[in-house]
C-alpha positions in Angstrom: -0.6 6.1 20.0 0.0 8.1 16.8 -3.2 6.8 15.2 -5.6 6.8 18.2 -9.2 7.1 17.0 -8.4 6.6 13.3 -9.8 3.9 11.0 -7.6 2.4 8.3 -8.1 0.1 5.3 -5.0 -1.8 4.4 -5.1 -3.9 1.2 -2.8 -6.9 0.7 -2.4 -7.2 4.4 -2.6 -10.9 4.7 1.2 -11.3 4.6 4.4 -9.4 4.2 4.6 -5.6 4.6 0.8 -5.2 4.7 0.5 -7.5 7.7 3.2 -5.7 9.5 1.5 -2.4 8.7 -1.8 -3.7 10.1 -0.2 -4.9 13.3 1.6 -1.5 13.8 -1.5 0.5 13.0 -3.4 -1.4 15.6 -0.6 -1.0 18.2 -0.7 2.8 17.4 -4.4 2.9 18.3 -6.1 2.5 14.9 -9.0 0.3 13.9 -7.9 -1.7 10.9 -9.8 -3.2 8.0 -7.5 -5.9 6.6 -8.2 -7.0 3.1 -6.4 -9.6 0.9 -7.3 -11.8 -2.1 -6.3 -14.7 0.1 -9.1 -14.8 2.7 -7.6 -17.2 5.2 -4.4 -15.1 5.3 -6.2 -11.8 6.2 -8.5 -13.5 8.7 -5.4 -14.9 10.5 -3.8 -11.5 10.8 -7.1 -9.9 12.0 -7.4 -12.7 14.6 -3.9 -12.0 15.9 -4.7 -8.3 16.3 -8.1 -8.9 18.0 -11.1 -6.7 18.2 -9.4 -3.7 16.6 -9.3 -5.5 13.3 -11.7 -7.1 10.8 -10.8 -9.1 7.7 -12.4 -9.0 4.2 -11.5 -11.3 1.3 -11.0 -8.8 -1.5 -9.6 -8.5 -5.1 -8.7 -4.9 -5.5 -9.4 -5.0 -9.2 -13.0 -5.6 -8.5 -15.1 -2.4 -8.2 -18.0 -4.1 -6.4 -15.6 -5.5 -3.9 -14.4 -2.0 -3.0 -18.0 -1.0 -2.3 -18.4 -3.9 0.1 -15.1 -3.0 1.8 -16.1 0.6 2.3 -19.6 -0.3 3.5 -18.3 -2.8 6.0 -15.7 -0.4 7.3 -18.4 2.3 7.9 -20.8 -0.2 9.4 -18.2 -1.6 11.8 -16.2 1.5 12.7 -18.2 4.5 11.5 -15.7 6.3 9.3 -12.6 5.9 7.2 -9.5 8.1 7.8 -6.7 6.1 6.0 -6.3 4.0 3.0 -3.1 2.1 2.3 -3.0 0.7 -1.2 -0.6 -2.0 -0.4 -1.9 -4.9 -2.5 0.1 -5.5 -5.7 0.9 -8.1 -8.3 4.6 -8.8 -8.7 5.5 -11.0 -11.6 8.5 -10.9 -14.0 8.8 -11.8 -17.6 10.7 -10.6 -20.6 9.3 -7.9 -22.9 8.8 -10.4 -25.7 6.8 -12.7 -23.4 4.6 -9.9 -22.1 1.3 -10.4 -23.9 -1.8 -8.3 -23.6 -3.4 -10.5 -21.0 -0.4 -10.3 -18.7 -0.1 -6.5 -19.1 -3.8 -6.0 -18.4 -3.8 -8.0 -15.2 -0.7 -6.2 -14.0 -2.4 -2.8 -14.7 -5.7 -4.0 -13.3 -4.2 -4.9 -9.9 -1.5 -2.3 -9.5 -3.0 0.8 -11.1 -6.8 0.2 -11.4 -6.9 -1.4 -8.0 -5.4 1.6 -6.3 -7.5 4.0 -8.4 -10.7 2.1 -7.3 -9.6 2.4 -3.7 -9.1 6.1 -4.0 -12.5 6.6 -5.6 -14.2 4.4 -3.0 -12.8 6.2 0.0 -13.0 9.8 -1.3 -16.6 10.3 -0.3 -16.4 9.0 3.3 -13.1 10.8 3.8 -14.6 14.1 2.6 -17.6 13.7 4.8 -15.2 13.1 7.7 -13.2 16.2 7.1 -10.2 14.7 5.3 -7.9 11.7 5.3 -4.7 10.1 4.0 -4.2 7.8 1.0 -0.9 6.0 0.8 0.0 4.3 -2.4 2.9 1.8 -2.4 5.2 1.9 -5.4 8.5 0.2 -6.0 12.1 1.0 -6.8 11.3 -0.1 -10.3 9.1 3.0 -10.6 12.4 5.0 -10.4 14.8 2.8 -12.4 14.6 -0.1 -14.8 15.4 -3.8 -14.5 15.2 -6.2 -17.5 12.4 -8.8 -17.1 10.1 -6.5 -15.1 8.6 -4.4 -18.0 4.9 -4.8 -17.1 5.5 -4.4 -13.4 7.7 -1.4 -13.8 5.1 0.3 -16.1 2.4 -0.3 -13.5 4.5 1.2 -10.6 5.4 4.3 -12.7 1.7 4.7 -13.1 1.2 4.6 -9.3 3.6 7.5 -9.0 1.7 9.6 -11.5 -1.7 8.7 -10.0 -0.4 9.9 -6.5 0.7 13.3 -7.9 -2.5 13.9 -9.8 -4.7 12.6 -7.0 -3.0 14.9 -4.5 -3.9 17.9 -6.6 -7.5 16.7 -7.2 -8.3 15.8 -3.5 -6.4 18.5 -1.7 -9.5 20.8 -1.5 -11.2 18.0 0.6 -8.2 17.8 2.9 -7.3 14.4 1.5 -3.6 13.8 1.3 -2.1 11.4 -1.2 1.5 10.1 -0.8 3.7 7.5 -2.5 5.9 5.3 -0.4 8.6 3.2 -2.2 10.1 0.2 -0.5 13.5 -1.1 -1.5 14.8 -4.5 -0.4 12.6 -5.2 2.6 12.8 -8.4 4.6 9.6 -10.3 3.6 8.9 -13.8 2.4 8.8 -12.5 -1.2 12.3 -10.9 -1.1 14.5 -12.3 -3.9 17.1 -14.6 -2.1 19.9 -13.2 -4.2 19.2 -9.7 -2.9 19.2 -10.9 0.7 22.5 -12.8 0.1 24.2 -9.9 -1.6 22.8 -7.0 0.5 26.2 -6.0 1.8 27.4 -5.1 -1.8 24.1 -4.1 -3.4 22.7 -1.8 -0.8 24.7 1.3 0.3 23.5 0.8 3.9 24.8 -2.8 3.7 21.6 -4.6 4.7 18.1 -5.4 3.9 15.4 -3.2 5.5 13.0 -4.6 8.1 9.3 -4.7 7.5 8.9 -2.8 10.8 11.1 0.0 9.5 8.9 0.4 6.4 5.7 0.2 8.5 6.9 3.0 10.8 7.1 5.3 7.8 3.6 4.3 6.8 2.4 5.2 10.3 4.1 8.6 10.2 2.6 9.5 6.8 -0.8 8.3 8.0 -0.7 10.3 11.2 -1.5 13.9 11.9 2.3 14.5 12.2 2.4 14.5 8.4 -0.7 16.7 8.1 0.9 19.0 5.5 2.5 16.3 3.4 0.8 15.5 0.1 1.9 14.6 -3.4 5.3 13.6 -2.1 7.4 10.5 -2.8 9.4 8.7 -0.1 12.1 6.1 -0.8 12.7 3.6 2.0 15.5 1.7 0.4 18.8 2.3 2.3 20.1 4.7 -0.3 19.8 2.2 -3.2 18.3 4.8 -5.6 19.9 8.2 -5.2 
């Protein structure tokens, strides 16, 4: 029960890694606020977990939506200890086809959305004596892949935001950490990666969503109480 007594907000938790994180957080004793832009999806996950979870339909790029999420979390559970900025937009296109509207939406979700979350929870976490903010990046924040210009730019921004945020929030005992998944077994995993994992990934296999979630639990827990500003790659040694 590494998270007993803690309250967590996990965005983009209606499916994939976010849903696995929410289930594992609850199993480790946390109360979980599950948000997703797809309301039915996050409500389904919350129903599976039971009374330890509530669901909120939420676009992370909407500042007013963040106020509602935080107010609901405080009303329901009384405090906020953990924020996992898991929600993200993943779309590919060539550089030539990346127009301003596409770039702005990518940055709005992947950078501004995480920034708004950090701003929204800072006050409640400070009042509670501290907390942990976990920003989810991508392997494309460490290397480049043609066709993912806008996405890669946004995830590089997440890395920088974590480091700067860690410095700014450390006096309030708020830790900020970047976790970077590699090829993780989720519905959105590119089939070619799954099929060629034995040759593409040094460990010879795709990672499990539960393996990633266990790292999220560790960083969110008091076991990582002196870890802030750090970056962790969970990718089977793909990027070394």
